[in-house]
N, C-alpha and C positions, 0 to 999 in steps of 0.2 A: 504494500500500500504506500502510495506516495505521500510524503509529509507536506503539510501546508504551512507556509510562513507568511507573516504580515510585515509590510513596511508602512508604518504610519508617517504621513507627511503633514505636519502642522504648518499652515501657511501664514500664520500671523504671530509676531510681527515680521520675523525673518526666517523663511523656510530654508531648508538645505538646498544646495545648488544641484543642477541637473547632473553634474559630474559625480557628485557623491551618490546620488540615486543610481547612476549607472554602475558604480562600484558595487552597490548592493545587488543589482541584477546579475553582475558577474559572479558574485559569491553564491547567489541562489543557483546559478548554473553549476558551479563547482560541487555544491551539496545536493544537486538533483532534487530540488524542492519546487513545488508549485508556489507562485508568489502572488499575493493579493496586495495591491497598493490602495491604501485608504488616505484620501486627502481630507483633512479636517480644516474647513474654512471658518473664519470668524463671523459671528452673527451678533451684533450688538443689541442688547435689549432696548426697547423703546424708552425714550426719555419724555418726561412730562412737558407740556407746552410751556408752562411757566419757566422751567429750567432751561429749555432751549432758547427762550428769549434772553435769558441772562448770559448764556454762553454763546457768543456770536459764532455763526457758521457751523455750530456743532452738527446739525443734521447733514450738511454737505460733507463735513469731514468724515462722518460715520459712513456715508454712502461711498466715499472715495476709498476708505480703508477696506470696506467689504468688497468693492470691485477689484481692488488690487489683490486681495487674498484669493478671489476666484480666478483671476488671470494667472497668478503664480501657480495655482494648482493645475490649471489647464496646460500650462507650459511644461511643468514637471511630468504630468501624466503622459503627455505626447512624447516627451523625450524617453521616458521609461519604456513606453510601447515600442519605440524604435530599437532601443537596446535589447529588449526581450526578443525581438525578431532576429537580431544578429546572433544572440546567444542560444536561441532555441528554448527559451524558458517559457513555460506555461504561465500566463499572467491574466489576472482579472483586476478590475479597478472599481472604485466606488468613491463617492463624495458625501461628506456629512458636514453639518454646521454645528457650532457650539458657541456659547458666550465666552468672552476672553478668559474668565476665571476657570472654565471647565474644559478647555481644549485638551489638556493632558489627561484629565479624567476620562473624557470621551474616548480617546485613543486607547487608554489602558483597559477600559471595559470591553472594547471591541477585540482587543488582543487576546482575551481569555479564551477565545474560540479557535485559536491556532496552536500548532505544535511549537512554533518558534517565532521570535520577533526580531527583525533587524531594525536598528536605529542608525541612520546616517549621521556621522559626527563631523562637525566643523569647529575648529578652534575659534574662540572669540564670537561664537554664535549662541547667545543665551537661549534661543528657541530650541536648538538641538540638545542643549543640556537639560532644559526643562522637559523635553520629550523623553530623554533617557531616564531621568529620575522618576517620572510618572510611570513609565513602562516597567522599569526594573522593580520598583517597590509597590506598584499598584496592579500589575497584570497577573502575577503568579506564574508567568511563563519565562523560560530561559530567553535571554536577550543578548544578541550579538551587536556590539558597537562596531561600526565600520568606519574607519577614519578616512578623511579626504586624501591623505598622502599615500595610501597603500592601494595598489591595484590588485584585483583578484588573482589569486594563485591557488593551486591545489591544496586542500586541507589534509595533508598526509602526515604531518608531524604536529601533534598537539601537546602543549605544555599545560600542566595543572599547578596552580598555586595552592599548596596544601599545608594547613596548620592543624589538622585534626578537628576543626570546629564543625558545628552543625551546618552552617551555611556552606562551608567548603564541601562537606559530604553531599549536600543537596545539589551543589553545582556539578559534582562528578556524576551523580545520578541523572540529572537533566541532560548532561552532555554525552550520555552513553551511546546514542546513535552515531555521534560524530567520532567518539573514541573507537567504535567498532570499525569505522572506515579508515582509521589512521594506520599507517605503516609503523609509526613510532610514537611513543608517549613518554614525555619527561615529567617526572613529579618533582616540582621545585619546592624546597623547604628552606625558609630563612632561619639561620641559626644565630642566636645571640641578640635577637630583636625583642622577644618576649618569651615567657615560659610556654613550653609546648606540653600537651597532655602526655606525650611519650617521647623518649629520646630518639626512637627509631620510627617516628610517625610516617615519614616519607617512604622508608623502606617497606613498612607494612602495607601501605597503599599500593606500592609497585608490585609487591608479591600478590596482593589480592587481585590486581588487574591481570597479572600473569596467569593466575589460576583460571581466569575467564578466557584464556587464549590470546590475550593482547600483549603486544611487545612494549613493555614498560620498564623504565629504570628510574631510580631515585637520584636526585641531584641536590646536594646540600650547598647552600649559598651563605657566606658570611655576611652579617649585617654591615652595611656601609653608612657613610654620612649622608648619602643622597636618599630621597624618599623611597620607601619600600616599593611603591608602584613602579618607579623608574628602574629599580634594581631587578624586579621580576620581569618587566617587559624587555629590558636590555639583555638579560640572561637568556630569556626565551628566544629572542632574535638571534643572539650569538650561537645558540644551539641549532638554529635552522627551523624553529617552530613557526608555523604560520597562523596559529590560533592559541590564545591563552585562555584557560578556563579558571574562573575564580568566583568565590562567594561574594555577594554584595552585602556589606555591613551597613546598616542604617535604619532609621525609623523616622516617621513624620511627626513633627511637633508644630501644631498650628499652621499646617501647610508649608512649613519650612523643613527641609530634610537635614537631619543630623547624621553625618556620614562617618564611617570608619576611615582610618588614615589611608589604607590602600585604595579603597573605593573612591575617596575624594581625589587621590592622586591620579587615578585612571580618568575620572571625569575632568580633571584639569589639564592632563597632558596624555592624550591617547596616541600611542606610537604604533600599534598593531591591532588587528581585530581581537576583541576580547569578549568572551561569553561570560556574562554576569548572571547569577541566579540568587534570588533572595527567598 
């Protein structure tokens, strides 16, 4: 049975570029998944006549913002359809609207009906970060962040960031279909950064994966002065991995996300495709 993946594209205020969306299509081709593109456009709630008289040109500004949002979604969906034809990816598209405060929630709710979610990532684009946070912590589905700087390559070597925690174990379980496709798996464990539940946690996971017929090895990494997320991503890249699997630490507090250090680091500086699971 073919797996189904979702790419949510929130078009307000700053959607991802067509090139980032094209990277997602390329990765969908590598993973042999059917891809559904959901454009979520902004729909401002009506304002009272009294308020509109006080705020000059507010109705015109709202109409302009909504029109720009729709135009951006049309452009991105057209570009994605062209890329899908080139890659041979089975693709469907849909468009929804939501108020500004509920754009991320709308995408996350829709994502719950798919096996996997892709989020296109652009540095210095608050909309892409908002989308990532909403999906990772609100959808309950494994989410692959796809950076703008990386072009699609075969996912044949997967690295796992492993600390023996619940969310790390959840991420490994969610990534099982991808691990089964990989020719090689590297289990990365940071030593000296924080207490681990077991001294041989990485080796135990590697052995467990080997018992399932997977080619896995444990790799211990000494903690460095740079952020943990940078250390994990750089070591994974150095080893030749094309996907990093890790647990997403965080919780919502009055609609603001309080993130773990490694998760915050990935959200701030994404260097490679990363599968996050919460």
